[in-house]
C-alpha positions as CSV (number, residue, x, y, z in Angstrom):
1,M,0.2,-0.4,-0.2
2,K,1.6,3.2,-0.9
3,C,1.2,6.8,1.5
4,S,-0.5,9.2,0.2
5,E,1.9,12.1,1.6
6,C,5.2,10.9,0.6
7,G,4.0,8.2,-2.1
8,G,6.4,5.5,0.1
9,T,5.1,2.4,0.8
10,Y,3.5,0.8,4.0
11,V,5.5,-2.5,5.9
12,R,3.4,-4.9,8.6
13,L,5.2,-4.2,11.6
14,R,4.4,-6.0,15.0
15,G,5.5,-5.4,18.3
16,D,5.9,-3.0,21.3
17,L,4.6,0.6,20.0
18,D,6.0,3.6,21.5
19,L,3.6,6.7,20.6
20,I,3.5,10.2,22.6
21,D,0.2,11.8,23.2
22,K,0.3,15.5,23.2
23,F,-2.2,15.5,26.8
24,A,-0.6,12.4,28.8
25,G,3.3,12.2,27.1
26,P,4.7,8.6,26.3
27,I,2.6,5.8,26.8
28,R,2.9,1.9,24.9
29,V,1.1,-0.3,23.9
30,H,2.4,-4.2,23.7
31,A,1.9,-6.1,20.9
32,A,0.6,-4.0,18.6
33,D,0.1,-4.8,14.5
34,Y,0.6,-1.6,12.8
35,M,2.3,-0.8,9.3
36,R,4.5,2.2,8.7
37,C,5.6,4.1,5.7
38,D,9.1,3.6,4.8
39,Q,10.1,7.4,3.9
40,C,8.0,9.3,5.9
41,D,7.0,7.3,9.0
42,G,3.5,7.4,8.7
43,F,1.7,4.9,10.9
44,L,-1.4,3.0,10.2
45,F,-3.6,1.6,13.0
46,S,-6.4,-1.5,12.9
47,P,-9.8,-0.7,14.9
48,I,-8.3,-3.6,17.5
49,V,-4.8,-1.3,18.0
50,S,-6.7,1.9,18.2
51,R,-8.7,0.6,20.6
52,K,-5.0,-0.7,22.9
53,I,-4.0,2.9,21.8
54,E,-6.8,4.7,22.9
55,R,-7.2,2.2,26.6
56,A,-3.5,3.2,27.3
57,R,-3.8,6.5,26.7
58,H,-7.3,6.6,29.5
59,E,-4.9,4.8,31.7
60,K,-2.2,7.3,31.9
61,L,-3.9,10.0,32.5
62,Q,-5.9,8.2,35.2
63,Q,-2.3,7.8,36.4
64,I,-1.2,11.2,36.0
65,L,-4.7,12.8,37.5
66,L,-4.7,10.3,41.1
67,A,-1.0,12.0,41.3
68,Q,-2.2,15.2,41.9
69,P,-3.6,16.8,45.6
70,I,-6.7,16.1,46.0
71,G,-6.9,19.9,46.3
72,A,-6.4,20.8,42.9
73,F,-9.8,19.4,42.2
74,V,-13.3,20.0,42.6
75,N,-17.1,18.5,43.0
76,A,-19.6,18.5,40.4
77,T,-21.7,21.2,42.1
78,E,-18.7,23.8,41.8
79,T,-18.3,22.3,38.3
80,A,-21.8,23.4,38.0
81,N,-21.1,26.5,39.4
82,T,-18.1,27.3,37.3
83,L,-19.6,26.8,34.3
84,R,-23.6,28.9,35.2
85,I,-25.0,25.1,34.7
86,T,-26.6,22.6,36.2
87,R,-24.9,19.2,37.8
88,Q,-28.0,17.4,35.2
89,A,-26.3,19.1,32.3
90,L,-22.8,19.1,33.5
91,N,-23.6,14.9,33.4
92,K,-24.9,15.4,29.9
93,H,-23.0,17.6,28.4
94,R,-21.5,16.0,25.3
95,R,-17.7,17.2,25.0
96,I,-17.1,17.0,29.0
97,S,-18.4,13.5,28.8
98,R,-15.9,13.2,25.8
99,G,-12.6,14.3,27.8
100,F,-12.6,18.0,27.9
101,I,-12.7,18.4,31.4
102,F,-9.8,16.4,33.0
103,Q,-11.9,14.2,35.5
104,T,-11.4,10.9,38.2
105,R,-13.1,9.1,40.7
106,F,-12.6,9.9,44.1
107,G,-14.2,7.9,47.0
108,G,-17.3,6.7,44.3
109,R,-17.7,10.4,43.3
110,T,-16.3,12.2,40.0
111,V,-14.0,15.1,40.6
112,Y,-12.7,17.5,37.5
113,L,-9.3,19.2,37.8
114,R,-9.9,22.9,38.9
115,K,-7.8,24.4,36.4
116,S,-9.1,22.5,33.5
117,V,-12.7,23.2,34.3
118,E,-11.2,26.7,34.4
119,Q,-10.2,26.6,31.4
120,F,-13.1,24.5,29.3
121,A,-14.7,28.1,31.6
122,R,-12.9,30.4,29.2
123,T,-12.3,28.5,25.8
124,G,-14.4,25.6,25.3
125,D,-11.8,22.7,25.8
126,G,-10.1,22.1,29.3
127,R,-7.6,19.9,27.9
128,F,-3.6,21.2,28.4
129,P,-0.2,19.2,28.2
130,L,-0.1,17.1,31.9
131,W,3.4,16.4,31.1
132,E,6.9,17.9,30.3
133,S,7.6,17.7,26.5
134,N,11.1,18.0,25.5
135,G,9.6,19.3,21.9
136,R,11.5,16.1,20.3
137,D,8.1,13.7,20.5
138,R,6.1,12.8,17.8
139,L,2.4,13.3,18.5
140,Y,-0.4,11.3,19.4
141,S,-3.8,13.2,18.6
142,P,-6.9,11.3,19.7
143,E,-9.2,13.6,17.5
144,V,-8.3,11.2,14.5
145,E,-10.6,8.7,14.8
146,T,-8.8,5.2,13.8
147,W,-5.7,5.7,11.6
148,F,-3.7,8.7,11.7
149,H,0.4,10.1,11.2
150,P,1.0,12.2,14.0
151,T,2.1,14.9,11.9
152,L,0.1,14.3,8.9
153,Y,-4.0,14.4,9.6
154,G,-4.7,14.1,5.8
155,Q,-3.8,10.4,6.3
156,R,-7.4,9.4,7.7
157,Q,-8.8,9.7,4.0
158,A,-6.0,8.3,1.5
159,V,-6.0,5.2,4.1
160,S,-10.5,4.8,4.5
161,E,-9.9,4.8,0.3
162,G,-7.6,2.0,0.0
163,L,-8.1,-1.0,2.7
164,S,-11.0,-3.3,2.2
165,G,-10.7,-7.0,3.1
166,S,-7.4,-5.9,5.2
167,P,-7.6,-6.5,9.3
168,F,-6.9,-2.3,8.4
169,E,-10.7,-1.9,7.2
170,R,-12.1,1.1,8.2
171,S,-14.9,0.3,10.9
172,V,-16.4,3.0,11.8
173,S,-19.9,3.3,10.2
174,T,-20.4,7.0,7.9
175,S,-24.2,6.5,8.3
176,H,-26.0,7.5,12.3
177,P,-29.3,5.6,12.6
178,R,-32.2,8.6,12.9
179,R,-33.2,9.0,16.2
180,P,-37.2,7.8,16.3
181,D,-39.8,11.1,16.0
182,Y,-41.6,10.4,18.5
183,A,-45.4,11.5,18.6
184,R,-46.5,15.0,21.2
């Protein structure tokens, strides 16, 4: 398979995969099957490996958050007051539930990182790097659905075109079920 960015050829590899997440820092995925471009070092991941990456990323974020002092967190009521919404709206907010505010559980309760809540109130995105980068690291981006090259985000379109029949084919459906119309 040819790389759409540089014209190189993808080579199938298996082994430990080290990536740098822009929020959580270095993550390692063990026993990953992936494809790598021989010229530009672009990656292609199967849906299974993508789930492994997301799981490793989530575990790393939770590890970092649990190392924070309890005073760095606020409860749901304070978070809702800061955002000027109700607690119910806080729990149902799609961006918050998808991780746009860093959160973890202490003692059976969900708590939110104060700095993340304040940033979300200002900008609509409470994510920021929770680690120190040396500036030379390759970044993993969770915004790209399944396949990506950390610096070349146009990769996803090319990958979805030519991989049918392989374990690297796209598993995300582009059609969405319609919500039923209820009689009023």
